[in-house]
N, C-alpha and C positions, 0 to 999 in steps of 0.2 A: 795768781790770777784772781780777779775780782768777781764778786757775785754777779749773776745775770741781772739785768734790769727787769722790771715788771713786764715790760713789753717783750723782752727776750724770753722770759719764762712763759708768757702766754703763747708765744710762737712755738716754743718747745712742746708745750702741752698739745697744741694743734698737730704738730708733726708726729708726736707720739700716738695720738688717736688715729691719725691717718695711717701710720705704718702698722700699728698693731691690729686695728680693727678692719682697715680696708685692704692693705697689702697682704697681711698674714691671716686675715679672716679669723682672728681670735676674738673671744668674748670675755667680758669682765663685768662684774656687777658694780661698776663705778660710773658716775656721770662726770661731765667735763670739769665741774667745780672741784670734785675730789681729785681728779688727775692733776689739775693745776696746783692744788694744795700739796700733793705728793711731789710735784716738780719743785715747789718752793722749799719743802722740807729737805729734799735731796740736795739742792743747791746750797742751802744753809749748812747741811751736814758736811758737804765737801769743803766749804770754807772753814768750818770749825776744826776739821781733822786734817787739813792740808799739811800742816807742819809735821804731824805724826807720820803721815804717809811718806813725805820726803825723807824724814829721818830714818825710816825703815828701809829705804833703798840702799843697795850697795854703794859705797862711797864713790867708786869710779863712775857709776851712772849718775848718781846724785850730783856730783861735781862737773861731769862732762856733758850734761844734757840741758836743754832749755826747759822752761816751764811748760811750753806746749808739748814737748816730747814726753815729759813726765805725765801730763794729762792723757796723751795718746796711749802711753803704756797702760795706764789705769783703765782706760776705756777698752783697749784690746783685751786685757785679762777679763774684764767684766763681760764683754761680748762672748768670749770663748766659754766662760762659765755658764752663760745662758744658752749655749748651743747655737749661737748665731754666727759663728765663724767656723 
């Protein structure tokens, strides 16, 4: 999967702010520019580490799943670790 476009990253930052600050009423000492920079860094990290993640998956799942399913699995585990599932 390719990196997000700058427009998609901006949209993700807005969605993050809305979900965390509005829906979950959480506070953070970050402004929107810092959140956008964190989105950029996260997207770049995912791109740089994608091959290592896929290689770490059990062969049956690695070979029998789509790129979207691998990404969904990653997100599911991250959400579970964050207590959001």
